[in-house]
C-alpha positions in Angstrom: 75.3 -30.2 149.6 72.7 -28.5 151.8 72.3 -25.5 149.4 72.0 -27.8 146.4 69.6 -30.2 148.2 67.4 -27.3 149.2 67.3 -25.9 145.7 66.6 -29.4 144.2 63.9 -30.0 146.8 62.0 -27.0 145.5 62.1 -28.1 141.9 61.8 -31.9 142.3 58.4 -31.9 140.7 60.1 -31.0 137.4 62.2 -34.1 137.3 59.7 -36.1 135.2 59.8 -33.5 132.4 63.6 -33.8 132.2 63.4 -37.6 132.1 60.7 -37.6 129.5 63.0 -35.6 127.2 66.2 -37.4 128.2 64.9 -40.8 127.3 64.3 -39.8 123.6 67.9 -40.2 122.4 68.3 -43.5 124.2 65.2 -44.9 122.5 66.3 -43.5 119.1 69.7 -45.0 119.0 69.4 -48.0 121.2 67.1 -50.6 119.6 68.3 -53.6 121.6 65.6 -54.0 124.3 66.0 -56.3 127.3 62.2 -56.5 127.6 59.7 -56.4 124.7 57.4 -53.4 125.2 54.9 -55.0 122.8 54.3 -57.9 125.2 51.6 -57.2 127.7 53.3 -59.5 130.2 56.4 -57.2 130.3 54.3 -54.1 130.4 52.3 -55.5 133.3 55.5 -56.5 135.2 56.9 -53.0 134.9 53.6 -51.5 135.9 53.4 -53.7 139.0 56.9 -52.5 140.1 55.7 -48.9 139.8 52.5 -49.7 141.6 54.6 -51.2 144.4 56.2 -47.8 144.8 52.8 -46.1 144.8 51.7 -48.6 147.5 54.7 -47.6 149.6 53.7 -44.0 149.3 50.2 -44.9 150.5 51.7 -46.7 153.5 53.6 -43.5 154.3 50.5 -41.4 154.0 48.5 -43.6 156.4 51.3 -43.6 159.0 52.4 -39.9 158.7 50.7 -37.2 160.8 49.8 -33.8 159.2 52.4 -31.1 159.3 55.3 -33.1 157.9 57.1 -32.9 154.6 54.9 -34.1 151.7 54.1 -32.3 148.5 55.3 -28.9 149.8 57.9 -27.4 147.6 58.9 -24.1 149.2 60.5 -25.3 152.4 61.1 -28.3 154.7 58.3 -29.0 157.1 58.2 -31.2 160.2 56.2 -30.6 163.3 57.2 -34.0 164.6 59.9 -36.6 163.7 58.5 -39.9 162.4 60.3 -42.9 163.9 57.7 -45.7 163.9 56.1 -47.9 161.2 57.7 -47.5 157.8 60.0 -44.8 159.2 61.5 -47.4 161.6 62.4 -49.5 158.5 63.9 -46.7 156.3 64.5 -43.0 156.8 63.2 -41.9 153.3 60.3 -44.2 152.4 58.7 -41.6 150.1 61.8 -41.4 148.0 62.1 -45.2 147.9 58.5 -45.3 146.7 59.4 -42.7 144.1 62.3 -44.7 142.9 60.2 -47.9 142.5 57.7 -45.9 140.6 60.4 -44.6 138.3 62.1 -48.0 138.1 59.0 -49.6 136.5 59.1 -46.9 133.8 62.8 -47.1 133.3 62.6 -50.9 132.8 59.7 -50.5 130.4 61.9 -48.1 128.3 64.0 -51.2 127.7 67.4 -49.5 127.3 70.3 -50.7 129.4 72.1 -47.4 128.8 69.0 -45.4 129.9 68.7 -47.7 133.0 72.2 -46.9 134.1 71.8 -43.2 133.3 68.4 -42.9 135.1 69.4 -44.8 138.2 72.6 -42.7 138.6 70.6 -39.5 138.0 68.0 -40.5 140.6 70.7 -41.3 143.1 72.8 -38.1 142.6 69.6 -35.9 142.6 67.8 -37.4 145.6 71.0 -37.9 147.6 71.4 -34.2 147.9 67.7 -33.7 148.8 68.0 -36.4 151.5 71.1 -34.7 152.8 69.3 -31.3 153.1 66.3 -32.9 154.7 68.3 -34.7 157.3 70.3 -31.5 158.2 67.0 -29.8 158.7 65.8 -32.6 161.0 69.1 -32.7 162.8 69.0 -29.0 163.6 65.4 -29.2 164.8 65.3 -32.5 166.7 68.9 -33.0 167.7 69.6 -36.1 169.7 66.2 -37.6 168.9 67.1 -37.5 165.2 70.6 -38.9 165.8 69.2 -41.8 167.8 66.7 -42.7 165.1 69.2 -42.2 162.2 71.8 -44.4 164.0 69.9 -47.6 163.6 67.5 -46.8 160.6 69.0 -47.0 157.1 68.6 -44.1 154.8 67.3 -45.8 151.6 67.6 -49.6 151.7 65.0 -51.0 154.2 65.9 -53.1 157.2 63.3 -54.6 159.6 65.8 -55.2 162.3 64.5 -52.4 164.5 60.9 -52.3 163.3 58.5 -50.5 165.6 54.7 -50.8 164.8 52.8 -47.6 164.2 49.2 -47.0 164.8 47.2 -45.7 161.9 43.7 -45.4 160.6 42.8 -46.4 157.1 41.6 -43.3 155.3 40.8 -44.0 151.7 39.7 -40.4 151.1 43.1 -39.1 152.2 44.9 -41.6 149.9 42.9 -40.6 146.9 43.2 -36.9 147.6 47.0 -37.2 148.0 47.9 -39.7 145.3 45.4 -39.3 142.4 47.9 -37.0 140.6 50.6 -39.6 140.9 48.5 -42.5 139.7 47.3 -40.5 136.7 50.8 -39.4 135.8 52.1 -42.9 136.1 49.6 -44.4 133.7 50.1 -41.5 131.2 53.9 -42.0 131.5 53.7 -45.7 130.5 51.5 -44.8 127.5 54.0 -42.0 126.6 56.8 -44.5 126.6 54.8 -47.0 124.5 54.0 -44.3 122.0 57.7 -43.2 121.8 59.0 -46.7 121.3 56.5 -47.3 118.5 57.4 -44.0 116.9 61.2 -44.1 117.3 61.9 -47.8 116.9 59.1 -49.1 114.8 58.4 -45.9 112.9 54.7 -46.1 113.7 52.4 -43.4 115.0 50.7 -45.8 117.3 49.7 -46.5 120.9 49.1 -50.1 121.9 45.4 -50.9 122.7 45.9 -51.7 126.4 47.6 -48.3 126.9 44.8 -46.5 124.9 42.3 -47.9 127.3 44.5 -47.2 130.3 44.8 -43.5 129.2 41.0 -43.2 128.6 40.1 -44.7 132.0 42.8 -42.6 133.7 41.6 -39.3 132.2 38.0 -40.1 133.2 39.1 -41.0 136.7 41.3 -37.9 137.0 38.5 -35.5 135.9 36.0 -37.1 138.3 38.4 -36.9 141.3 39.4 -33.4 140.3 35.8 -32.3 140.3 35.3 -33.8 143.8 38.4 -32.1 145.1 37.6 -28.7 143.6 33.8 -28.5 143.8 32.9 -30.6 146.8 34.0 -31.5 150.3 33.6 -35.3 149.8 37.3 -36.2 149.9 38.2 -33.9 152.8 39.1 -36.1 155.8 
């Protein structure tokens, strides 16, 4: 489990590519939607679920000190163990946030079979990563980790032992850390909309709201990317 989790941790950024391909046969052969992708209300509901996951990631960013595991892919990192704020509610809030972001997309796909497949895949995949991460923390922090893990659930939140955390709102850090994720999320919804039009309605078409969403997202991404690469404006 540790070896598998360590390997999967390094390549977790490639999971979206696999899911984008895996969804195709489900959309091609399963035409019975449990939510109409052509109704903007359904699309907005799914998007809000995904944005809730992104909000959870933002909370983690605001409450997590530098030097802990984030977007690094080569190895586990932890200069301290986080036990307050969101980390007193759930041990893996980033992965819970990731799940909610994916859940919105999975629901928008509209296939019950894909919903079952994707949730199981997410659980099996991230269960091993969480196991490897916790073994790393256990070996580094010992009793401190054990005491925290004993009353803090791994994935399903509980506020029974909530401990407030001090944090300073830093919008620059939020944008710098999550602009990739926000852009990828909007493009992913548009991708699913295009696929469903193509595979189920036999139309090469992207609904108007997603066209505008993609255009705005691309402009936003290019602008932020310029600030990150060419200026020090977003450095906190």
